[in-house]
C-alpha positions in Angstrom: 23.7 14.0 -10.6 22.2 12.7 -7.3 20.5 9.5 -7.0 16.7 9.2 -7.0 14.4 9.1 -4.1 10.9 7.7 -3.9 9.1 8.1 -0.7 5.6 9.2 0.1 3.8 9.9 3.4 0.1 10.4 3.6 -2.5 11.0 6.3 -6.1 10.5 5.2 -9.3 8.6 6.0 -10.3 5.2 4.4 -13.0 5.5 1.7 -14.2 2.0 2.1 -13.1 -1.2 4.1 -9.8 -2.7 2.7 -9.9 -5.7 0.3 -7.5 -8.5 0.8 -6.5 -11.1 -1.8 -3.9 -13.7 -2.0 -1.6 -14.1 -5.2 -0.5 -17.4 -6.7 2.6 -17.6 -4.4 0.3 -17.3 -1.3 1.4 -13.8 -0.5 -1.4 -11.6 1.0 -2.1 -8.3 -0.8 -4.6 -5.7 0.6 -5.7 -2.5 -1.3 -7.6 0.4 0.2 -8.1 4.1 -0.8 -7.3 7.1 1.3 -9.1 10.4 1.0 -6.5 13.1 1.6 -7.5 16.7 2.0 -5.6 19.6 0.8 -6.0 23.3 0.6 -6.2 25.0 -2.8 -6.5 28.8 -2.7 -9.7 29.5 -0.8 -11.1 25.9 -1.0 -10.4 22.4 0.4 -10.0 19.6 -2.3 -9.8 15.9 -1.7 -7.5 13.5 -3.5 -8.2 9.8 -3.5 -5.0 7.7 -3.4 -4.9 4.0 -3.9 -2.7 2.1 -1.4 -1.4 -1.5 -1.5 0.1 -3.4 1.4 1.8 -6.9 1.2 2.4 -9.8 3.4 1.8 -9.5 7.3 1.2 -5.7 6.8 -1.5 -6.6 4.3 -3.2 -8.9 6.9 -2.8 -6.2 9.6 -4.4 -3.5 7.4 -7.2 -5.8 6.6 -7.9 -6.8 10.2 -7.7 -3.3 11.9 -8.6 -0.7 9.2 -12.2 0.2 8.5 -14.1 2.7 6.4 -13.9 6.3 7.8 -10.7 5.6 10.0 -7.8 8.0 9.9 -4.4 6.6 9.3 -0.9 7.5 8.2 0.9 5.5 5.6 4.5 5.8 4.5 5.8 4.0 1.3 6.8 4.5 -2.2 4.9 5.6 -5.3 4.5 2.9 -7.9 3.1 3.6 -11.5 2.2 0.4 -13.2 0.9 -0.1 -16.8 -1.7 -2.6 -17.7 -4.1 -3.3 -20.6 -7.9 -3.5 -20.2 -10.0 -6.4 -21.7 -10.8 -4.1 -24.6 -7.1 -3.7 -25.4 -6.7 -0.1 -24.0 -3.4 0.7 -22.4 -3.8 2.3 -18.9 -1.6 3.4 -16.1 -2.3 3.1 -12.3 -0.5 5.0 -9.6 -0.5 3.7 -6.2 1.4 3.7 -2.9 3.1 0.6 -1.9 2.9 0.8 1.8 6.0 0.1 4.1 4.5 1.4 7.4 1.0 2.1 8.5 -0.1 3.9 11.6 -3.7 4.1 12.8 -4.6 7.4 14.2 -7.8 6.3 15.8 -9.4 3.1 16.6 -12.1 1.1 14.7 -14.9 2.3 17.0 -13.7 5.9 16.7 -13.2 6.1 20.6 -10.0 7.9 20.1 -6.5 6.9 21.3 -3.1 6.9 19.6 -3.7 4.0 17.4 -0.8 1.9 16.5 2.2 1.5 14.1 2.7 -1.4 11.9 5.5 -2.1 9.5 6.4 -4.2 6.8 9.3 -6.6 8.0 12.5 -6.0 6.2 13.6 -8.5 3.6 15.9 -11.2 4.8 19.4 -11.2 3.3 20.9 -14.1 1.5 23.9 -15.8 2.9 26.2 -13.4 1.0 24.5 -10.4 2.3 22.6 -9.7 -0.9 18.8 -9.1 -0.8 16.8 -12.3 -0.9 15.9 -13.7 -4.3 12.4 -13.5 -5.8 10.0 -16.1 -4.4 11.9 -16.4 -1.2 9.1 -14.7 1.1 10.7 -11.4 1.4 11.2 -10.5 -2.3 9.9 -7.5 -4.1 6.7 -9.0 -5.4 6.1 -6.5 -7.9 9.2 -7.5 -9.8 8.4 -11.2 -9.5 4.7 -11.1 -10.4 3.1 -11.2 -13.8 0.4 -8.6 -14.3 -2.1 -11.5 -14.5 -1.3 -12.4 -11.0 -2.2 -9.1 -9.5 -5.7 -9.4 -8.2 -6.9 -5.8 -8.6 
């Protein structure tokens, strides 16, 4: 059996301005929602997809993306479980963004936008990926559900 593959690329328009927060470790996390149109038989339907960016990419998304802008995101699909204050178990699907490309400018004047990528994780001295808490770690694996600000 072949290995698994988790990659998603979307082009859509921002539903609202991005929201930035900082987790306990000081890492920036920005959340935004893309409206992605698709054709279904004779009509067009819209899906609303939550996206999350971390670190420098989070700050870039928060600075340059604005409501209504068109952008392309590339990343991986993440489905996380959580419990509401009322004790109900829920799941949330979101795209963890690795690359974001603006397809127009904030003032909608056109242009080719710009591409912004999440920097690669630094490797440890032995060539293995950096350990959690070292600045380039996979934050989802090292964070407690209480730390996620959304």
